[in-house]
N, C-alpha and C positions, 0 to 999 in steps of 0.2 A: 315479308309479312305485311308491311305498310303498303307496298305496291298492290298486293292482292286485295287488301281491305279497301283501298281507294277504288279499285276496279269493281268490287262487289257493291259498294254503296252507289257508285255511278250508274251501275246497271239498273238498279231499282228506281232511280230517279230519272232515268231516261223517259222522254215523253211517251213513247210507244208502250214501254213496260208499265209505267205508272197508270196510264189510261186503261190498259188491259186489266190491271189489278182492280181498278174501280169497277169495271164492267163485270169482272169475275165475282166480286162481292155481290153485285146485283143478282147474278144468276144463282149464287149460293143462297141468298135470302129467298129467291123465288122457289128454289128446290125445297126449302123448309117452310113454304107457304107463308112467308112473311112478306106479303105483297106490298105493304106500304113502304117498308125499307127497300124492297127491290126496286120500286118505282123511283124512290129518291136517288139511289145509287145509279140507276140507269140514266136518269136525267143528268146527274152530275157528270157521268162518264161521257155521254153524248155532247154535253155542253163543253166539256174539257177538250174533246177532239175537235169540236168546231172552233174553239179558241186557238189551239196550237196549229191548226191548219190555215189560219188566217194570215194573209200577207202583212196586215197592219201589226198584229201581235209579234210575228216573227221578226219583222224589221225593227220594231221597238226594242226587242231584246238584243238584236245583232248590231244595230247602228253604233252604240257606244263603244263596242269592241273594235269594229272596223274603222271607225273615224279617228281613233286616237293617233295613229301614225299614217294617216292617209296621204298627206301632202309632203312627199320627200324629194320632190324633183330638184330643189335648189341646193341640196347637200353636195359638197365636193367629195367625190369618192375616187378621184384620179390616182391617189397614192395608196389606196387600200390594197393589201397584198393577199387577203383571204376572203373567200365567200363561203358561208356555211349554209348548206341546205338541210333543214331539219327533216327528220323522217316523217313519213305519212303523206298521203294525197299527192303522190309524185307528179301526176299529169298536170295538175293545176299550178304546181310550183316550178316545174321544169322550165317553162318558157322564160321566166325571169332570170334563172340561172344561165340559160343559154345566151340571153341578151347581154348579161353582165360579163360572160366569158369572152364575148366579142369586143366589148368596150374596154375591159381590163385584161389585155392579152397575156400579161405575165402573172396574173393572180392565180393562186391555188384554190381549188374548189374542194370543200370538205363535205362528204356525204355522211349522214348519221342515221342510225336506226338498227334495232336488233331484229331477230328473226320472228318473234312472236309465235304465231301458230304456223308460220311458213318454214320451209326448210332453209331457204336462203335469206340471210339478214337483209333488211331494207337498204342498208348502206351499200352493200355489194350490188344489189339489184339496181339501185339508183346509179351507181358508178357505171355498170355495164350499159345501161340505157343512155347515159350521157355520152359515153364513148360512141354508141351507135348513132348519136346525133352529131358526131364530128368533133367532140372535145378530146384533146390529147390525153391519153391515159396517165402520162407522167404529171399532169396537172392536178390529178385527183387524189385526195387523201381520204381514206375510209375510217369511220369510227363505228364499228358494228356492235359494241358492247352495251352502250346506254339503252335503258328500257323506257325512260321518260325524259322530259325536258330538264329536270333537275340533274339527272345523271349525265345528260348531254352537256350541261353547263360545267359540271365538275371535270368532265373529260376534256372539254375545250380549254379550260383554265390550265390544265397540265400541258396542253399542246401549244397554246398561243401566249400564255402569261397575260400581259396587259396590252398586247398588240390589237389595234382596231381591226374589225372585220365586219363584213356585210352579212346581216342575218336575213335569210329568206325563209319565210313561212307564210301560212295563210293569214289574211288580215285579222280574222277572228282570234287566232292564237297569238298574235304578235304582242298584245299587252302583257299577257302572262309570261311569255318567253322573255321579253325585255326585263321584266322585274326579276326573274330568276337569274338571268345572265348578269345583270348589274349587281345583284347581291353577291355574286362570286367575284366581284371586282373586275369584271370584264368590260370591254368597250365596244358593244355591238352598235351597228348602224342599221336601223330598221328599214327593210325593203319588203313591205307586205305585198302579197299577191292573192289571187283567188277571192276577190270580193264577191259577196252574194247580194248585198243591198244595192239595188239599182237607183241611180239618180233620176230625178224628175219622173218618178213612177207614182202616180196618185191612184192607180187602180187597186181596188181591194178584191181579192179572190181567195178561194180555198184550194189547197193542193197538198199532195204528199210531200212535195218539195219544201213547203213551208214547215211541215213537221220535222223534216230533216234539218232545216235551218235552226229551229228551236232546239233540237237535239244537240247541234254543234254549239250553240250559245250556252245551253245548260252545262255542257261538258266543260266549257271554258270558265264559267262562273264558279262551278264546283272546284275546278282546278285552282282558281285564284284563292278561294276560301281555304282549300287544303294547304296551299303554299303558305298562307298567312298563319294558319294554325301551327304548322311545322316550324315556322320562323319564331313564333312566340315560345313554343315548347323548347326550342334549342337555345334560347337566350339564358 
């Protein structure tokens, strides 16, 4: 129930959905000949889409998330025995896992993620694709039941107890993931990947990609708020 409620609320606060609802109100007022209100909501809707498609605004939202665990190069990971690949966005996260698998030749790799709307769980699909990239099947452990990061943390707690492990996920998702895993008493080592904010980029431009970036950031901020609410309610 809580998982479905979170998804429902997130859907309506997504930039595309929220902007569409504003424009829909404009057309509803236009239909009922309320031209003044129609103009107001049309202006708000267009201004909103202009804002969220801006690289300046999208980077402003995304930077605090991606920069929190950005510089991890000096951390000693030579004795770490496990690498956890969180579900979702496999292509952008796989490179880091493949690189780590070569650096830590004896480390086990854990794939996570349930099936969602697909037939095959993400954890199994990720395992199969990692094998196709040359990683030994015997090194891979699958966790196909968890539906979100909280459930992933609970599942990993049962598997690893307090053993340290490398956590691989997108840079934007890392702050929330680290909070959740640490709350379970786990010892994750952040290894973020799939950065979206480019360094030394002063150009301001409008694009659909920026709206997607705002959507990703919004999802993470909502997730952090949801996690803090659940933490307070569970005390």
